[in-house]
N, C-alpha and C positions, 0 to 999 in steps of 0.2 A: 189523238183526241184529248180535248180539254175538259176538265170538270167545271161546270158553271153552277152558279147559285144566284138566288135572288134576294134582295134585301126586304126583310118583312115590313120594314118601315118605308114609308114613301118619303120621297124628297120634297122640298118645299113647294113645287109645282105639282105634286100629286102623282108622280112618276116612281114606279118601283124599278130599280136598277139592276140589271143582269151584270155579274161579274164572272171573270175567268178566276177561279179559285186557285189556279196554279201559279199565275203570274201577276196578279193584281196587287199593288201596294195600297190600295184604297178600300180594303173589304170593310164589310160592316162587322160589328161584333158577333162573336159566335153564337149567341142567343137569337140574333136577327137574321140568320142565314137560313135559307130554305134550299135543298138541293133541287137542281133542275137535271141534272144528269150530265152524262158525258156526250159531248157534240164536237164536230170537226170545225164549227164556226160559230160566231155569236148569233148569226142570223138563225141557225138552227136551235139554239138555245132560246132565243126570243119567240121564236114560232111555238115551240114546246111550251114554253110558259103561257103564252097567250091561249094556247088550245085547253090547258088545264084550269087557267085562271082568266076567262074572257072578260070578267068584271073589272079586271086591274089595269091600269095604264102602265105600260112596259117600256123602258127604254134602256139601251146599252150604256154601260159605264163609260165615262169621257176618256178615262185613263187606260181601260184595258179591252174594252168592246168597242173602240172609236168607230168601226165601220157600221155599227148598230146606234150608235148615239145621235138622237135626232133633236135633242132640247138643249 
Protein backbone atom coordinates (compact mmCIF):
# COMPACT_ATOMS: atom_id res chain seq x y z
CA UNK A 1 0.00 0.00 0.00
CA UNK A 2 1.22 3.47 -0.87
CA UNK A 3 0.63 6.67 1.05
CA UNK A 4 -1.14 9.32 -1.04
CA UNK A 5 -1.54 13.06 -0.60
CA UNK A 6 -3.31 15.80 -2.50
CA UNK A 7 -1.87 19.21 -3.26
CA UNK A 8 -3.83 21.89 -1.39
CA UNK A 9 -3.02 24.28 -4.25
CA UNK A 10 -4.63 23.80 -7.64
CA UNK A 11 -2.48 23.65 -10.75
CA UNK A 12 -2.89 26.25 -13.50
CA UNK A 13 -5.89 24.43 -15.01
CA UNK A 14 -7.68 24.29 -11.64
CA UNK A 15 -6.92 20.65 -10.80
CA UNK A 16 -5.57 19.41 -7.49
CA UNK A 17 -3.06 16.61 -8.04
CA UNK A 18 -2.92 13.34 -6.11
CA UNK A 19 0.66 12.20 -5.42
CA UNK A 20 2.21 8.96 -4.19
CA UNK A 21 4.11 10.29 -1.19
CA UNK A 22 6.39 7.25 -1.12
CA UNK A 23 7.77 7.59 -4.65
CA UNK A 24 7.06 11.01 -6.17
CA UNK A 25 9.91 13.39 -6.93
CA UNK A 26 7.47 16.24 -7.59
CA UNK A 27 5.70 16.57 -4.24
CA UNK A 28 4.22 19.88 -3.15
CA UNK A 29 5.73 21.72 -0.18
CA UNK A 30 4.92 20.16 3.20
CA UNK A 31 2.43 22.88 4.13
CA UNK A 32 0.46 22.18 0.92
CA UNK A 33 0.09 18.41 1.43
CA UNK A 34 -3.22 16.95 2.60
CA UNK A 35 -3.20 13.26 3.52
CA UNK A 36 -5.48 11.03 1.45
CA UNK A 37 -4.47 7.77 3.15
CA UNK A 38 -3.01 4.45 2.07
CA UNK A 39 -4.31 2.91 -1.14
CA UNK A 40 -3.23 0.09 -3.41
CA UNK A 41 -3.39 2.34 -6.49
CA UNK A 42 -3.83 5.94 -7.55
CA UNK A 43 -7.39 5.20 -8.69
CA UNK A 44 -8.38 4.35 -5.11
CA UNK A 45 -6.71 7.52 -3.86
CA UNK A 46 -8.44 9.67 -6.50
CA UNK A 47 -11.84 8.08 -5.73
CA UNK A 48 -11.38 8.61 -1.98
CA UNK A 49 -10.36 12.22 -2.53
CA UNK A 50 -13.37 12.89 -4.76
CA UNK A 51 -15.70 11.36 -2.19
CA UNK A 52 -14.41 13.63 0.60
CA UNK A 53 -13.96 16.71 -1.63
CA UNK A 54 -16.64 16.55 -4.37
CA UNK A 55 -16.24 20.27 -5.11
CA UNK A 56 -12.59 19.88 -6.19
CA UNK A 57 -11.28 18.94 -9.61
CA UNK A 58 -8.91 16.02 -8.96
CA UNK A 59 -6.20 14.61 -11.22
CA UNK A 60 -3.31 12.22 -10.78
CA UNK A 61 0.26 13.47 -10.85
CA UNK A 62 1.92 13.10 -14.25
CA UNK A 63 5.07 11.68 -12.64
CA UNK A 64 3.85 9.31 -9.91
CA UNK A 65 0.17 8.62 -10.67
CA UNK A 66 0.31 8.35 -14.44
CA UNK A 67 -2.57 5.88 -14.67
CA UNK A 68 -4.80 8.56 -13.12
CA UNK A 69 -3.37 11.57 -14.93
CA UNK A 70 -5.92 12.93 -17.41
CA UNK A 71 -4.92 16.59 -17.95
